[in-house]
N, C-alpha and C positions, 0 to 999 in steps of 0.2 A: 739679463734682459735690459734693453735700453729704456731709459726713463724719458718720458715726454712731458713737457710743460706746455700748457695752453694759456696764452695771454689774450685777453679780450681788450682790444683797443677801441674805444668809443670815440667817434668823431662827432662832436656836438655841433649841432646847427640850431638855429633859432626855432622856436616852437610857439604855439599859440595855446592857451588854456592854463587853468590852475593846476598846481602840483597836487598829486594824491598824497594824503597824509595817512600814516599808519600809527595806530594807538601804541603798539609795542612792536619794535623791530630792532634787533632780532628777537625771536621767541625761544625761550629755553623750556622745552617740553619734557617733563619726567617720563621715563619709559613706561611706567605703569599707570599713566593718566587714562581715565575712562573716556570712551568716545563721546562726542557731543560737547566737550568742554570748550568754552570760548577761549581762543588763543590770542586773537588780536582783532582789530576792527579797522577797515579802510574807510577813509572819508574824502570825498571830493565835493567841494561846495557847489560846483557847477551842476552836479547831478543829484544833489541832496533832495530826497523826496520823490525822485523819479523811479518808476518801477523798472526792474530788470536792468539796473545801471551797472552792477558790479559783476565781474567775471574773472576767471583765470585764463590767461592766454595759453599757458601750457597745461596739458591734460594731467591730471593726478587723480588717483582713486583713494588716496589716503586723507585728503583734505577737501573741504567744500567751503564756498563763500556764499553767503546769502545775497542773492541778486538785488534785494531791495535795501537791506540794512548794511551790507558790507561786513557782517560778522563772519569771522573765519573760525571754523571748528575742525576737529579731527574726526575720522571715521573708524578708527581701530585703536587697539591698545598696542603700543610699540614695544619691541624687545631690543634693548640696546645691543645685545650680543649678536643678533641675527639680522636686524633691519638696518637700512641706511641711517646714518647718524646726522645727516644734514640734507635739507630740502630747500630749493630755491623756487619760489612761486612768484610769477609775474602777474600783477593785478592791473586790470584794464577797466576803464570806465567809458570807453568810446571816444575819448578826447585825444589830445596830442601827447599826453604824458602817460608813462607807465611807471610802476613802482615794483621793485623786487623785495619780497618778504623772505627773510632767511629764518628757517626753523631748525634749531638744534635739538637732537634727542639726547637727553642727559641720562647718565647711568644712575640707577637707584639701587642701593644695596638690597639683595634679595636673600631670604632665608634658605638654608639648604633644603634639598628635596629628599625625603626618606622613602618615597613611594617606588623606588627602583625595585625593592623587594616588598611586594604588597603584604606578604605574611608578616614581615617585620613591622611595617607601619600599622597594620591592623591588630598587632598583638597576638597573632596566632602562629608565629614561627616557633616550632617545638623541636627540641633535640633530646637525645638520650645518651648518657655516658655512664660508664661503670664507676663505682665508688672508688676504684683504684686508678682512675684516669691520671695519666702522667701530668706533672706540672708543666705549664707554659706550652703545652701542645694545643694548637688552634682548635677551637670548637665551632666558631662561627665568625664570619667577617661581615661587619656592618657595611652595607653599600649605600652611599649617599652621593648626591650630585649637587653642584652649585655653579650656576652659570657665571658667577662672579670670579671663579678661579682663573678665568682667562685674563683677569686684570689684577692678579696677585693675591686673590683671596685664598686663605688656607682654612682647612677644616680640622677641628679638634674633637676627639671622642672621649667621653667619660661616662661612667656608670652613675646614674642619678640616684637610683634606689636599688637595693638588693633584698628581696624577701625570700625566706626559706620556710618550708612547711613539711610535716605538721609542726615540727619544732622550729621556733623562730630564733633569729639572732645570729645566724652564721654569716660570716664574711669570707667567702671562699673564692670569688671570681674577680677578675679585673679585665680591663680593655686597654689595648695599646692606644695611646692618645694620637698617634700619627696615622697608623694604617687601619685602626678599628677592629683588630683581631681580638676576639673574646677568648680567654683561656683561664685555666685554674692557676691561682696565684699562691695558694698554700698558707694563707693567714689562718684559716680554720680548715682542718682536715675534713674531707668528705667522709661521713660515717652514716650509712643508711640505717644501721642498727641503733644509732643515737637519735633517729627521728628526722634526719635531713633527707627527705624523699624527693623534694622538688624545689627549684629555685626560679624566681621570677625577676629578671633583670630589666630595668628601664634604662636604656642607653640614649644619651643625648649627644647630638652632633651640632657643634657650634662653630660659626665662621668668625672671621676677624672682627666683624662689626658687632658681635655678640648676638646675632640672630641664630636661631637654632631650630632643629626639628628632632623628634625623638620617636623611638619605637620600643617594642617590648619583645623579649625572647624568653621562652620557657625551657628550662633545662631539667629533665627528669633524670634522677639518679637510679641506676640499676643495681640492685643488691647483689653482692657476691659473697660466697661463703668464706669468710676470713677470720672467724672467731673459733676458739677451741672450747670444747665442753668443760664445765666447771662442776666438780663433785660437791655434794653436801656431806660433810664428814660426820662420823659417829662420835659420840662423847668418848674421849680418851682413845679414839680410833680402835675400839674393841667392842665385842658383843659376847654374851654368855648363853650357852645352850646346855640342856641336860643330856646325859648319855642315853636316856630312854626316848629321845626324840624319834618318832617313827620315820621310816624311810619315805621319802616323797613329801614330808611335811615342810612347811614354810619355815625358813631359818631367819632371813632378814631380806631387806631390799635396799639396793644401792640406787642413788638418783643423781643425775647430772643435768645441768641446764646449758643451753646454747643461746647466745645473744642474737645469732643469725635468725632472721625471720623464716618460718616454715621449714626449719631444719630438723631432721629426725636423728636420734642417737641410738646406736646399737652398743651392746655390752658384751664383753668377753673376758675370760681369765687370761692373765699374762702368761701363766704356766698351767699345764694340764692338771686338772683336779679329779681325783677318783672318789672323794667323799662327798663332794658338793656339786650341785648342778646350777647353772646360771641361765635364766631366760634372757636371750639377747635383746628382746624388745622391751620387756617391763623392768628388767634388772632384778627380778625376784630370784633369790638363792634358796634352793631346796636341798634336802638331804638325800644322797644317793646310796650310802652304805651306813650300817649301824655304827653308832659312836660308843658301843659297849666298851667300857674301860677294862672289863674282865678279859678282853681279848688283848694279849700282850702286844699284838701288832698295831693296835690303835694308839693314837697319841692323844694327849690332853690339850695340846695347843696346835692350832692350825693358822698359818699366815696366808692370807688371800690377797692377791693384787689384781684389781679389776681395771680394765682399760675401756674407756668410752670413745667412740668414733662417730663423727657427724657425716653429713652427705658430702662435705668437701674434703673428706679424708683427713680432717684435723682430729688429733687424738690427745687424750690426757689420761693419766692413771692415778689410782688411789689404793693404798695398802692399809688393811686393818687386820686385827687378830681375833680368832674365834677360840674361846675358852670353853672346854667340855667339863660339866659338873658330874660327879659320881653319884649312883643310886643303886639300891638293892634290887636284884632281878629274880622273878619267880621262874618256875619251869617254863622253858621256852619250847614251843612247837613250831612245826612248819606253818608259817602264816596262812598259806593256802588251805591248810587243814583246819586250823583253829578259828578262822575268821569267815564270816559270811556263810554261804551255803556249803562250804567245805570243798573237798576234792571230788572231782568227777572223773571216773576212769572208764574207758571203753575197752571191751574185750570181744573177740570173735566168738561166734557160737561153737566153733570147733576147737576151742582152746584145750590143750591136753591136760590131763590130770596132773596135780601138784605143781602146776605152772605158777610162777611168780606173777602177782598182779600189782601190788603196791606196798611200799614200806613207809610207815609213819616216822618222820624225823622229829626228834625231840631230845632235850638234855636238861639237866639240872645244873645251873651254874655253880651251885655250892659243891665244893669238893667232897668226895666220899659218899655221895648219895646216888641211888639208882632209881630208875623209873620202871613202871609196869603199865601194860595196856589192857583195858577191860572193855567188853562190848556192853554198853548200857541199853541199847535198843537196836532192833533190826526188823526189816520187812519180812513178809511171809516167805518161808523156805529159803531165806538168805543163808542161814547157817548150814543148810543141807548141801549147798553148792560151793560155799567158800568157808575158809578157816582162818583165824587170827592167832598169830604167835604172840603170847603175852610178854615175852622177854624182848623180842626184837621188833615187835610191831609190824611184822610182815603178813600181808594177806595173800593167800594162795588158793588155787582151785582144788577142791576135794576130788577123790578118786571117782566116786559115783555120786549122783547120776550125771550123764552127759547133757550138755545144753542143746536145745533145739529152738532156734529163733522163731520158727513158724508156730510152735505150740507153747513154749515156756514164756514166763514173764520177761519183759524186755528190760526191766530195771530192778536192781537190788540195792538196799540202803542200810548202812551201819552207822550207829552213834557210838563213838569210842571215846573213853576217858583215859588221859595220861596223868599218872600221879606218882608220888614218892612211894617206893615199895615199902619202906619201913613204917611210915605213918600216913594216915589219911589227912594230910594237911590241905590247907586251901590252896597251896601252891601247886595247882594242876591246870591242865587245859583240856577242853572237850571239843571234839570236831566231828564232822560228818564226812563219810566216804560213800559216794554213790557209784555203783558199778553198772554201766550201760552195756547191754548185750548187742553186738553188732552182727547184722546179717552177713552171711557169706554166700557169694554167688556160686551155687552148686547145682542150678537147674538150667536146662536148655530152653530157648524160646519154642513155642508151638504155634504153627499157622492155623488160625481158626477159619479164615475165609480167604479164598483166592479165586479169580475168574477162571472157569473151566473152558468156556467156549471162546472162540476168537471174537475180537471186538472190531466191528466195521465203523470206521470214522470217515467223515467228509474232509476234503481238503479245505485249507484256509480257515481251520478252526482258530479262534483267538488264542494267543499264547496264554497259558494258565488254565485252559479248559480241562476240567476233570474227566478222566477216562475210566478209571477203576480205582479201587481201594483194597489194599492188603491189610488183613487184621491178624495180629499175633499176640500171644500172652506169655508171661514167664512166672513160674510159681514163686520165685524168689521175691520176698516182700521188699518193696521199694526198689526193685530192679526194673529197669526201663529197657524196652525193646526199640531198636532202630532199624531203618530200612535203607537199602541201597541197591543200585544196579550193579550186576557183575559185568564188567566191561564198560566201554565208553559209549554213551548214547547222547548225541547232540539234539535229536528230535524230541526226546521225552525227558521228563524229570520226575523223581519220586521224592516226596517229602520224607525226610529221615525220621520224623517224629510220628506223623499220622499215617504214613504208608500210601498216601494218595498219589496216583500216577497222573501227570498233567502234560499238556503239550508245551514244549520248551523252544520250539523252532518253527518258523513259518513252513507249513506243509503245502507245497504247490505240486499238484499232480503232473503239471506240464514241465516241471523242473526235472531234467534227466538225472540230476545228482541226488534226487530224493528217491529212496526205495519205495516200492508199492506195498510192501508188507514187512513186519518185524516180529521176531520172537525175543521177548524181553525176559532176562533172568534176574530175579530179585533175591537178594540175600537179606535175612532178618537176623540181627545179632543183639546180644545184651551188652551190659556195661563192660567196658574194657575188652570187648570182642572175645570174651572167654568162651561163649557158646554161640552157635548160629545154626540156621536152617535156610533152605532155598525153595523158590517157587518160580513158575513161568507164566508169561502173558503173551498172547498172539494178537497183533494189531494189523488190520488190513485197511489200506488207504483207498478211498473211492473218489472218482472224478465228480466235480461239481461245476455246473455252468457258471463260472465266475469271471470269464473274460468276454467282454463285449467285442463285437467286430471292430477291427482297427483298419482304417483306410489310410492310403498314402497321403491324403490331404483332407482336412476337415472343413475348409472354407475355400470357395472359389470366387474370384471377382473377375467378371468377364464383361467386355463392352463390345456390342455389335450394332451395326446400323439396322434401322427398322425394316429395310427391304431385303434382309438376308433371306435366301430361299427357304421354303418349307422343307423339312427333312434334314437340315443342317445339324450336325452333331455338336452339342454344347460340351458335355462332360462324359468321359468314360471312367467309371469308378473302378479302383483297384483295392479290394478289401479282403482281409483274412481274419480268421478266428483262431486264437491260440489254444483253445480248449482241445484236449487230446482225444475225446471220444465223440462218436456220432450219437444223437443229433446236435450235440452242443456246438459243433463247429460247422453246421450247415448254415449258409447265409442266404437271406432273401432281401429284396429291395422294394421299397414302397415310396412313391412320390406323394408327398403331402400337398394337396392342391388347395388353392383358395378359389373363390367364385370368379375372380377376374382372370386368373391364369388357367382356368380349368381346361380350356380347349386350345391353349397355346403351346403346351408342352406335353411330350409323351415319353414315358420311361419304359424301355425295353431291356429287361434284365438289368444290367449295370450301366446302360448307355442312355443318356438324356438327349432328346432331339427336339427340334422346333416342329410343331405341327399338332393337329391338322390345320390350325389357323396360324397365319403369319403374325409377326410382331407388328404392333401398332403404337407408334409414339403419340399420335394425334388423338388424345383422349383426355377428357377432363378428369376422369377417375385416375388415369395413369399419371397425370400431372400431380394429383394429390399424393401419389406414391413416390414422388420425386423421380419419376421416369426410370424406375428400376423395378425389376421383379426379384423378390426374395423367395427362393424356393428351398424347401427342406426335403431331403431324402432320408427316410428311416432305413438304416441298414441293421437287420435283426438276425439273430441266430434262432435255432429251433429247440433250444434247451429249455429247462424249467428251473427257475423262471426265465422268461424270454428276456434277453439282454439286447440292447440296441444302441446304435450310435447315430446321431443326427448330423448329416452333412448339410452345410449351408452353402447355397449358391446364390450369389448376387449378380444379376445380369443387368447391366446398365445399357439402355437402348439409346443410341444416338439418332438424332432426327435427320431425316432426309426430305428435301423439298420435292414432294411427289405430285402435288395438285396445283393446277392453274387457278388463279382467281376467277370466280364465276359471278356474273352480275345478275341482279334480280330481273332484268329484261335485256333484250338485244340492243335496243336504242332507247335513249332517254329524251323526253320532250318536256320543256319547261317554258313558262310564259312569265313576262315581267313588264310592268308598265314603264313607258319611256321616261317618265318623270321620277322614277325611283331614285333615292339618294345613293351615293356611293356607299359600299359595304352592305347593301341590301342583299339578303339571301335570294338566289335564283332558284336553286333546287339542289337536291342531294343525290349523288350517285351512290348506290348501295351495291357493294361487291363483298363476297365472302370467300374465305380460303379455308379449306379443310385441314391444312397443315397447322400444327401447333407452333407458336401461339396463334390461336384462332383469329382470323381477320386482322392480322398485323399487316395492314396494307398501306401503301404509299400512293397517293394520287398526284398526277402531273399533267397539265395541259400541254399537249405536244403539237397541236395543229388547229388552224382556223381562228386563233385568237390574235387578230392583227390589230395594228394601231399602236401609237406611242402616246400615252401608255396603253396597254391592251384594255379591251372592254371588260374582261372578266379575269378572276383569279380563283383558284381552288384551294381549300384547306387540305394540306397534304395528308393529314391523319384522319379527317372525318369524311372527305369527299364532298363537302358542301361548296357549291359554286356560288361566288358572291360577285357583286358588281364592283368593278375597279374604276370605270370611267363612265361619264354620262352617256345616255342613249338618246338617239333621235330617230323615231320611227320613220319620219319623212325621209331620212338618209338611208336607213337600213332597217327593214322590218323583220329580218330573220338572220340568225347566226348559227353556223354549224361548226362545232369544235370537236376535236378528238382528245380524249383523256386516256393516258397510259396508267394502268392499274398494276402495281408491282408489289409482290409479297416481300416481306422483310424478315430477316432473321429466322428463316424456317429450315435452315440446314446447319449441320455441324461445321461445314466449311464456311469461311467468312463471305459475306456479300461482297461483290455481286457474282461470285463464281457460279452459283446455282440458283439464282433468282428466276422466278417465273413471272410473266406479265401477260396482260390482256389489254385490248384497246376498246374503249367505250365511245360510241358516237352519240353526240348530244346536240339536239336542235333546240335553240332558244328563240321563241317568238316574242317580238317586242310589241306590246299592246299599246294601242293608240290612246293618247290623252289629249284632250282639246287644249292645246297650248299655243295654237297659231290662229290669230284673227283673220277674217276674210280680207283680201287685198284686191283693190280695183285698179285697173290700168286703162287709161290714165286715172289719176286720182280725181280729176274734175274735167268736165266737158263743157264747152261753150258752143252754141249754135243759134241760128236764126230761122224764123219761118214767117210767112205772110199770115195776116190775120184770117185769111180765108182757108188756111190749110187744115185738112183732116187726115189723121192716120199716125203711124209710128214715126217717131222723130230720130231716136238714136238707140242702139243696143248697148246695154251695160256690160262691160267686160270685167267681171269679178271672179275670183277663185279662192279656194281655201286648201292649204296643204293637209289639213286634218279631215276635211269633209269633202265628199263628192258634190257635184253641182246641184244635184237634186236635194241636198240637205241644207242648201242656202235659201234663206227667205229674204225678201226685199219689201220695203215699205217707204213711202214718201212721208217724212215726218215734219218738214217745214217748207214754206214758200209756195205751197199749192193753194193759191187763193181761189176760192169758189170751186175747188176741185176741178180745175180745168184740165189737169193731166192725170194719167193713169199708167199702170204698168201692165204690159201684155206679156204673158209667159205661155209657151207651148212646150210641153214635155219637160225634159230635163235641161233644156237650154236656158241660158241667162235671159232675163226679161227685156222687153223693148219699152222704152219710154214713149208714150203716144198721147195725142190729144183725145179727149173724150168725144163721143159722137155728137154730143150736144154742146160742143165748143161754141161759146157765145161770141162769135166773131162780129156779130152785128153791133155789138157795143163799141166795136172799134172802127166802124165805118166813118169815114170822113176824118179820122184822127190823123193829125199831122205828126204826132210824136211817136217815137219808138217805145214800145212797152216791154220791159225786161222782167223775166221770172227767174228767180234763183231757188232751185229746188234742192233740198238736202235729203238724200236717199240713204236709209239705214239698211245694212246687210248683216244678217245674223246667221251663225252656223248652228249645227246640231239641231236641225229642224225636228221638232217633236221630242227633243231630248230634255235633260234636266236643265231647267232655266238657270240654276246656280252655276253651271259649268259652261254656259253659252258665252261666246265672245262676239262682239259686234264691231263694225267699222262703218264709215259713211263715205259717200262720194257726192260731189256737187255737180249739178247740171245747170248751166246758165242758158236760158232761152230768150232770145230777142225776137219779139213779135213786131214785124214791120207793118206799116199802114197799108190799107188796101189800095191797089191801083187797077187801072183797066186791064192792064196786061198782068196776067197772073204768073208771077215768076215761080220757078221751081225752088223747092227748099234747099238750103245749103247748110253745111255743118263745118265748123272749124274748131280747132283746139287752141286756146289762148291761155296765157298766164298773166295777162295784164290786169285783169279784174281781181280785186281782192276777194277771195272766197274762203270758205271753210272747207278744208280738204277732208278731214275725218274727225270723228269724235270717238274716243275709246273710253269705255267705262271700266274702271279698275279700282277696287277698294284696297288701300294699303293700310296696314297696321304697323305702328311704330311706337317706340317708347320715348316719352318726353320727360326729362328730369324736372325736379322742383327747382325753384329759383335759387335755393341755397347751395345746391350741389356744385355749380361751377365755381362759387367762391371758395368752398372747402377744397376742391380739387386744385385750384390755383395756389392757395396757401401751402398745401402739401407739397406741391412741386417746388415752391421757393425754398421750403425747409430742406427738401432733399438735396437741392443744389448746394445749399450752405453746408450741409453735412459732408457732402462729397468734397467740397473745397477744403474743409477742415481736415479731413482724413488725408487728402493730398498734401496739405501743408506739413502735417506731422511726418509723413513719409519722405518728403522731398526738401525739407527745410535745410538739411545739411548737404545737399547736392549742389555743387557750384553751378552746374548748368541751369539750375532752376532758381538762381538768386534773384532774377528780375521778376519772376512771377510770385516769389515769396520773399518780401523785402526784409524779413527779420533774420535772414541768413547771415552768419559771421564766419570767417575763416578761422580755423583752429590752428594753434601753433604747436610744434613738437613738444612733447613732455620733457620737462627738466627735473623730474622727481626721482630719477634713478640715483642711487647712492654715489655721491661724488661724480655724477655724470658731467656737471659743469663746475669746474673749480674756478670760481671768480675771485680775483684779488679783492681783498677787503677795501682797498682804496679806490675801487672803480665803481662808477654808477651805471647800472644797466637799466636802460629805459625801454627798449623795444627791439624786436627782431623782425618786424614787418617791413615790406617794401613801401616806398612813399606812395600815398594816395593823391588823387587829383585835387589841386587847390590847397594842399597842405605840405609842410616841410617836416621831414622826419629826421631822427638820428639814425645813423647807420652803424652796423657792427663791422669791424674789420678784424679778421682772425689771422694770427700768425703762429706758425708751429716751428719749433727748433729743438 
């Protein structure tokens, strides 16, 4: 890639103002310095003590300068390895000079980080190796990191401490100082059996600067079977035993130990031994054959070699010698005869005469001596049935009598002594022979009870149900009889011991594979099937009503519109009964009705129809049933007990818009005062709809409601008509409007496909309210008469929009001096102003001046009404009375507007609120504070917007950030002052950039 160098050439021009001084420049900042540490301080004597005087021209988020004191601090902890290492900050105080502060991030040695493996750093890294683990084979690699390795730092690994347990002091492990691999070094051999079960290694990782971190690993040693058993030797490796040692008696015990933990040892002879036996578990050696030295085949010395083997198939052997000591022997007899209860012999009851029963074995070890056999004692009649030969010791059956087990004793006993024939020495043995008589099976079983009549059973009896019991006996004592079927019977079973016949297979009358009757042949036999006899049993199967009716469908879900015709078929049931006989398979149908559906549905045999009443969706009760009928049809058979199946039919009824909205009257008439405020209620139209949901009606004005805005509006959901615009009865005293009433959501189809509607005619009468005062035309009248005139002068022209003419009253309230004038009124016409009949014109005779009367006449409406609601107005009549002359002129009248007159007087009471004197002051102050707050918010939002700099004078232009790492490589021999364009009235230094 091409290398680019950026040179900053500064063209210096003259400037005005003091130079900014830096307390420290450049600043060397250690990479691990905490934020907020003071790095340097800027000072400009021209702005010293002035608020907000110092700032950075280039944006930076890593450093801040205090605007008042010029103290420069950092905002983060820097990392030399990842963050930029040099920053250029341009300090500005608002004058002509700038100053560049250079900050270098210095590398600080950092300790290694052992937290890459949290188990290692926390001391919970655990491993297991066998005690025969190979040397130098890796066990664990210590993982550590050091950011300083990028600058040549190297890590060294060593084992700080090595602890073993439960036995301490072993030094068996090492760590590679370069790669940190922990392995077995072999200085001390691992031996679990020596007590080295676990090791705890503290491994330290050290960098070039001597900084370190460390962690702990735990190595558990797994025991293996590597030790051979060790025998405990006998003295002189020999033992002595006497020749009279009884067979089975304890001779000695060999014992071996194994250093392996929980290891078991088994023992065996290296060569097969006939004289001695060895327990493989305990190591006990016993005598298997007599050691009698009188027997020439027996030896006086025996060499025994025993092998011990542990669980790991490790073996060791031990050889020792057994010496047999000689002893004198008495007469010996068969041990089974001479010890304990003696010999027990069993013979059959039919043993033949002179038959051999038993021979007593005995001898005298001393050469030349003979033995004889004597009966010392016997049970009753024992000698009558059995005889003893005194020379040979043979017991046999006598010729007579014969044995019978059922009548004779079952046991005979002899006490016999064996001694030297020549002398009655003590060298003798005595034993007991017991002869047990055994029964012989020589009788046949005999049936005591068997069912003679056939057995009728119902189908579906539980397996194991007892049907009958055969009873048999056998005269042979202790002989047992057994029972079995002749042939194969899967439906029934017979207990071979008790003779009970039970059901062994489900018996279903409707199953064609099951017979309806059986003849069972039973054999009774004794032990060994020597003798037997037979019997029979007849079983007849009967049908039971065990199958309820089954229908092709157990639940029906149907949806129909509510206007479905009466007589429409809903469901036609198809049901059968699997029972094989009548009446068990006869089917009947019954509709289970509730009160609501009682007359809506009819069941004829197996067909369910609608009727006699039609479906009705529009019912409050039906709404509570979720608009569905749940019907149950009981399908029953006629068996006993009666079995039935319930068929469930769910009929959902869909709504149909069948009814038009109906009003409470044909036309609606309402009245409202003309001065009623907007939104005043006029009247409510009431319509109902029989379709469900009830009276879900929408009201709309469709005619007669003219004007912009219209005079009335209607609430679409309630039918309430309300005033929308002001009324004037004088303009319109009656309104006729048309309202369309439409039902909503009363059909399964979406609106407006089947909406129904009606039109209501509404007449609204506007009631008069006295809100217009009387008006006279013209408002004032001026005329002249001669002093001699008598009669009406002028007719008042007054009217009232609220009141007819006859409801207006007139009265002269001012200017009628001496009551010279009066008001004449005839009928309902407006009155005439006239002179009274006693008009004192004589007072005017000879007068040369014109006399003027200004009469103020008050006109009041609502004659006879409530005085509080009456309105009044006035009119002025000016009458000029001319002097008398001989010629009597006619009266004249003219209207003029030159005379200042009072045209009308209206009486109206106004009520208004007048605040206290403090209220305007508080209101004014609040307004001023609000304007100030709005300006402050606008300043905060717009102070950095160039277009608003004139409105917000504290705005300053920000320069591009120069804090990127090596973003601007400024030569150290250059002075950087500013990057701004010249301002008006000042001369600046300019940057000139060249690239090559």
